[in-house]
C-alpha positions in Angstrom: 5.6 -16.6 16.9 8.4 -19.1 16.8 7.8 -22.1 14.5 6.6 -24.7 17.3 3.9 -21.9 18.6 2.9 -21.6 14.7 2.4 -25.5 14.5 0.3 -25.4 17.7 -1.6 -22.4 16.1 -2.2 -24.3 13.0 -3.2 -27.6 14.9 -5.5 -25.8 17.5 -7.1 -23.7 14.9 -7.9 -26.5 12.9 -9.5 -28.6 15.8 -11.5 -25.4 16.8 -12.7 -25.0 13.1 -14.1 -28.4 13.1 -15.8 -28.1 16.9 -17.3 -24.9 15.8 -18.7 -26.1 12.3 -20.3 -29.3 13.8 -21.8 -27.7 16.8 -22.7 -24.0 16.8 -23.2 -24.0 13.2 -24.8 -27.1 12.5 -28.5 -26.1 13.3 -28.7 -23.5 10.7 -28.5 -26.2 8.0 -29.9 -29.5 9.4 -32.7 -27.9 12.0 -35.3 -28.0 9.2 -34.9 -31.6 7.9 -34.1 -32.8 11.5 -37.7 -31.4 12.9 -39.6 -32.8 9.9 -38.2 -36.5 10.2 -38.6 -36.3 14.0 -42.2 -34.9 14.2 -41.3 -31.9 16.2 -41.5 -28.0 15.4 -38.4 -26.5 14.1 -38.2 -24.1 17.2 -37.9 -27.5 19.5 -34.6 -28.2 17.4 -33.3 -24.8 18.4 -34.4 -25.2 21.9 -32.4 -28.4 22.1 -29.6 -26.4 20.8 -30.4 -23.4 23.5 -30.0 -26.4 26.3 -26.6 -27.2 25.0 -25.4 -23.6 25.3 -26.8 -23.5 28.9 -25.3 -26.7 29.8 -22.0 -25.7 28.4 -22.3 -22.3 30.4 -21.9 -24.7 33.5 -19.5 -26.7 32.7 -17.0 -24.0 31.5 -15.5 -23.1 34.9 -15.0 -27.0 35.8 -13.0 -27.3 32.4 -11.1 -24.3 32.9 -9.9 -25.6 36.3 -8.7 -28.9 34.9 -7.2 -27.1 31.9 -5.1 -24.9 34.6 -3.9 -27.9 36.3 -3.3 -30.5 33.5 -3.0 -28.5 30.3 -5.4 -28.3 27.3 -4.3 -31.7 25.5 -6.1 -34.4 27.7 -9.3 -32.0 28.3 -9.5 -31.3 24.3 -9.1 -34.9 23.5 -11.8 -36.1 25.8 -14.2 -33.3 24.0 -13.2 -34.6 20.8 -14.8 -38.0 21.9 -17.7 -36.1 23.7 -18.5 -34.3 20.2 -18.3 -37.8 18.5 -20.6 -39.2 21.2 -23.3 -36.6 20.8 -23.2 -36.2 17.1 -23.7 -40.1 16.8 -26.7 -40.1 19.5 -28.1 -37.1 17.2 -27.6 -39.5 14.0 -29.8 -42.1 15.7 -32.2 -39.8 17.7 -36.0 -40.9 17.3 -37.7 -38.1 19.0 -37.8 -35.2 21.5 -36.5 -37.0 24.2 -33.5 -38.4 22.3 -33.1 -35.1 20.7 -32.5 -33.2 23.9 -30.4 -36.0 25.2 -28.2 -35.7 22.2 -27.6 -32.0 22.5 -27.0 -32.4 26.3 -24.1 -34.4 25.6 -23.1 -32.0 23.0 -23.4 -29.1 25.5 -21.0 -30.8 27.7 -18.4 -31.0 25.1 -18.9 -27.6 24.0 -18.4 -26.3 27.6 -15.1 -27.6 27.4 -14.1 -27.8 24.0 -14.6 -24.3 22.4 -12.7 -20.9 22.4 -12.6 -20.8 26.2 -10.8 -24.1 26.4 -8.6 -23.2 23.6 -7.7 -19.8 25.1 -7.0 -21.4 28.4 -4.7 -24.0 26.9 -2.7 -21.6 25.1 -2.2 -19.5 28.2 -1.3 -22.7 29.9 1.5 -23.3 27.4 2.7 -19.5 26.7 1.6 -17.4 29.6 1.9 -14.0 28.9 3.0 -14.5 25.1 -0.6 -15.9 24.4 -2.0 -13.1 23.0 -0.9 -13.8 19.5 -1.6 -17.5 19.4 -5.0 -16.7 20.6 -5.6 -14.0 17.8 -4.1 -16.9 15.5 -6.7 -19.6 16.2 -9.5 -17.1 16.0 -8.2 -16.4 12.5 -8.4 -19.8 11.3 -11.8 -20.8 13.2 -13.3 -17.6 11.9 -13.9 -19.6 8.9 -15.9 -22.3 10.4 -19.2 -21.1 9.2 -17.5 -20.8 5.6 -16.6 -24.6 5.9 -19.5 -25.9 8.4 -22.5 -24.3 6.4 -21.9 -25.6 2.9 -20.2 -29.1 4.3 -23.3 -29.8 6.4 -25.7 -28.9 3.3 -23.7 -31.2 1.1 -23.5 -34.0 3.4 -27.3 -33.9 4.1 -27.8 -33.8 0.2 -25.9 -36.6 -0.1 -26.6 -38.8 3.0 -29.4 -37.1 4.8 -29.3 -35.0 7.9 -28.6 -38.6 10.0 -25.6 -39.2 7.5 -24.4 -35.6 8.0 -24.5 -36.1 11.7 -22.7 -39.5 11.6 -19.9 -38.0 9.2 -19.3 -35.2 11.4 -18.9 -37.8 14.5 -16.2 -39.6 12.2 -14.5 -36.6 11.4 -14.2 -35.7 15.1 -12.5 -39.1 15.8 -10.5 -39.1 12.7 -9.4 -35.8 12.4 -10.3 -33.5 15.5 -8.8 -36.3 18.0 -5.4 -36.6 16.5 -5.2 -32.9 16.0 -5.9 -32.2 19.8 -3.4 -35.1 20.6 -0.7 -33.3 18.8 -0.7 -30.3 21.2 2.3 -30.0 23.6 2.1 -31.8 27.0 2.0 -29.3 30.1 3.4 -30.3 33.4 0.8 -31.1 35.9 0.5 -28.4 38.6 -0.8 -28.6 42.2 -4.5 -28.1 42.5 -5.3 -24.3 42.2 -6.0 -22.2 44.9 -9.2 -20.4 45.9 -10.0 -17.7 43.4 -9.7 -15.0 46.2 -6.2 -16.4 47.0 -4.9 -16.7 43.4 -6.2 -13.1 42.4 -3.1 -11.6 44.5 -0.8 -13.1 42.0 -2.3 -11.1 39.2 -0.4 -8.5 37.5 -2.4 -5.5 38.5 -1.2 -3.7 41.5 -4.0 -1.1 41.0 -6.4 -0.4 44.0 -9.3 -1.3 41.9 -11.2 -4.5 43.5 -10.3 -7.6 41.2 -14.3 -8.8 41.7 -15.4 -5.4 40.4 -13.2 -5.6 37.5 -14.3 -9.4 36.9 -18.2 -8.2 37.1 -17.5 -5.6 34.4 -15.6 -8.0 32.1 -18.5 -10.5 32.7 -21.0 -7.9 31.5 -19.0 -7.0 28.3 -18.8 -10.6 27.5 -22.7 -11.3 28.1 -23.5 -8.2 26.1 -21.4 -8.9 23.1 -22.1 -12.6 22.8 -25.9 -11.5 23.2 -25.6 -9.1 20.1 -23.3 -11.3 18.0 -25.8 -14.5 18.4 -28.7 -12.1 17.8 -27.3 -10.8 14.7 -26.2 -14.3 13.6 -29.9 -15.3 14.0 -31.8 -12.3 12.7 -29.7 -10.2 10.6 -31.5 -11.2 7.5 -35.0 -10.3 9.3 -33.2 -6.9 10.1 -31.9 -6.1 6.9 -35.6 -6.8 5.3 -37.0 -4.4 8.4 -34.9 -1.4 7.3 -36.1 -1.9 3.5 -33.0 -3.7 2.0 -33.6 -5.5 -1.5 -34.4 -9.3 -1.0 -31.8 -9.9 -3.5 -29.2 -8.1 -1.4 -29.9 -9.4 2.1 -27.8 -12.5 1.6 -24.9 -10.6 -0.1 -24.7 -8.1 3.0 -25.1 -10.8 5.4 -22.3 -12.7 3.8 -20.0 -9.5 4.5 -19.9 -10.2 8.2 -17.7 -13.5 8.1 -15.0 -11.6 6.0 -15.3 -8.3 8.2 -14.6 -10.5 11.4 -11.5 -11.9 9.9 -10.3 -8.5 8.6 -10.8 -7.3 12.4 -8.8 -10.2 13.6 -6.2 -9.3 11.0 -6.1 -5.6 12.4 -5.7 -6.9 15.8 -2.9 -9.0 14.8 -1.2 -6.2 13.2 -1.9 -2.8 14.3 -3.7 -3.3 17.3 -1.5 -5.6 18.8 1.0 -2.8 19.8 -2.0 -1.5 22.3 -3.2 -3.0 25.4 -6.2 -5.2 24.9 -8.5 -2.8 26.7 -7.8 -0.2 24.3 -8.5 -2.3 21.1 -11.6 -3.8 23.2 -13.0 -0.1 23.5 -12.4 0.5 20.0 -14.3 -2.8 18.8 -17.3 -2.1 21.2 -17.8 1.2 19.4 -18.4 -0.5 16.1 -21.7 -2.1 16.6 -23.4 1.0 17.9 -21.9 3.4 15.3 -23.2 0.8 12.4 -26.4 0.3 14.0 -27.0 3.9 14.4 -26.2 4.7 10.8 -28.5 1.9 9.8 -31.6 3.2 11.9 -31.1 6.6 10.6 -30.1 5.7 6.9 -31.6 2.6 6.5 -30.8 0.2 3.3 -28.3 2.5 1.7 -25.8 1.8 4.6 -26.8 -1.8 5.2 -23.5 -3.0 4.1 -21.5 -0.5 6.3 -23.4 -2.1 9.1 -22.3 -5.4 8.3 -18.7 -4.6 7.9 -18.7 -2.4 11.3 -20.6 -5.1 13.3 -18.4 -8.3 11.7 -14.9 -6.1 12.4 -16.0 -5.1 16.0 -17.2 -8.9 16.8 -14.2 -10.4 15.3 -12.0 -8.2 17.4 -14.1 -9.0 20.5 -13.7 -12.5 20.2 -10.0 -12.2 20.6 -10.4 -9.6 23.5 -12.6 -12.5 25.4 -9.0 -14.2 25.6 -6.5 -11.6 25.9 -8.3 -9.3 28.4 -8.7 -11.6 31.5 -4.9 -12.4 30.9 -3.9 -8.9 30.6 -5.8 -7.8 33.6 -5.3 -11.1 36.1 -2.3 -12.8 34.8 -2.1 -16.4 34.3 -2.6 -17.8 37.6 -6.4 -19.6 37.6 -6.8 -18.2 34.0 -8.9 -21.1 32.9 -11.3 -21.1 35.9 -11.9 -17.6 36.0 -12.5 -17.4 32.1 -15.1 -20.1 32.8 -16.6 -18.3 35.4 -16.8 -14.8 33.5 -18.1 -16.4 30.3 -20.9 -18.3 32.1 -23.5 -15.3 31.9 -22.2 -15.0 28.4 -23.3 -18.5 27.6 -26.6 -17.9 29.3 -27.1 -14.6 27.3 -26.1 -16.5 24.1 -28.7 -19.2 24.5 -31.6 -16.4 25.4 -30.5 -14.1 22.4 -32.3 -15.6 19.5 -35.5 -15.9 21.5 -35.5 -12.3 23.1 -34.1 -10.1 20.0 -36.7 -12.2 17.9 -39.4 -10.8 20.4 -38.0 -7.1 20.0 -37.5 -7.6 16.2 -41.3 -8.5 16.0 -42.4 -5.8 18.5 -40.0 -3.0 17.2 -39.0 -3.7 13.7 -36.0 -2.0 12.7 -36.2 0.1 16.0 -34.7 -2.9 17.8 -31.4 -1.5 16.5 -31.7 0.9 19.1 -31.8 -1.8 21.7 -28.6 -3.6 20.5 -27.0 -0.3 20.1 -27.7 1.0 23.7 -26.3 -2.6 24.8 -23.1 -2.1 23.0 -22.6 1.2 24.5 -23.2 -0.4 27.9 -20.3 -2.7 27.0 -18.1 0.4 26.0 -19.0 2.1 29.2 -17.9 -0.9 31.2 -14.5 -1.1 29.4 -14.2 2.5 30.1 -14.4 1.8 33.9 -11.8 -0.9 33.7 -8.3 0.6 34.2 -5.3 -1.4 32.8 -2.2 -2.1 34.8 0.4 0.8 35.1 3.0 -1.6 33.8 2.6 -4.3 31.3 5.8 -6.1 32.1 4.8 -9.7 32.6 5.4 -11.4 35.8 7.4 -14.6 36.0 5.1 -17.1 34.8 5.1 -20.7 36.5 2.7 -21.8 33.7 4.8 -21.4 30.7 5.9 -24.1 28.4 9.5 -24.3 27.9 8.9 -24.7 24.0 
């Protein structure tokens, strides 16, 4: 990557770290004290968070369309303000109605300010050369939980959960907004054509209907986000169900984050020479491999499961940005990305509840369910055919810098 591109990656990656740390990873640390003071059950706080995920799903396509036309800078700057507003509303919430209203505003910002928007912004700037920048920002933002969880805990201990939310709001205005404002401007383009018309410009001359490919990708994204969110919410209980010693559960769970970063480094190094389809197929096979090992061997291979799941999830996060680019091209990327990720956001919102039911009913056998889902994603990827040539077309979106 050139020096200007590295600066963009550092800037956007830092802004994404802040965005993820203060939204997606916030309830894990603050839900309990929040529920206690507001007089609601802790699951009610997570229900409000799920509402935000559902709202973000339906906002994504429109946010992507705006990025396709205007570039990511104005959209991401607006979401910094949106995050700050939602967190400020959360800081002054007085009951369930104001709690849900705050998360509703947060959902609007999440739908236009997390990875999908960042990926679309990079594609708008760099076109077919966006694969390495996409990998770069996921490497940086991969530490969002590493930063967010201890910082939220420290802020809550010092100022209470309301002070923690207020502090995150200030950080969005004082840090996130200026970082997003540093992104290069992109020249405005005419309003995008309907998807059916724009798909003809994609660099995929195969006879495979684009709608079929998009549907298969949407299934892959929905399944992988369901599994990722389920493991994030229930991994300690799952490890306990297979007989892992209580003292080892947290240590093994902590391996997932570094494994995700290791997977992204692998994508940035060795796997970047492969078509994104091949690296995605490799990644999709890692969770079922680890799940089968854990289901059969139990606690002795728990660490191996955490490493395999984390590495696969890290690579698949990148694939969510690079696969649509490789298969469909840059035209209408943001809008298409938002549409394909809509089922994934809904699956993500339902995942903690549904997998929790499976775990309660089946115990460790719930692993067979997650393995079967992951194998269905692998099968869907196997049914998608890469374009015969990976030579990029002339890209009207590419930023001259």
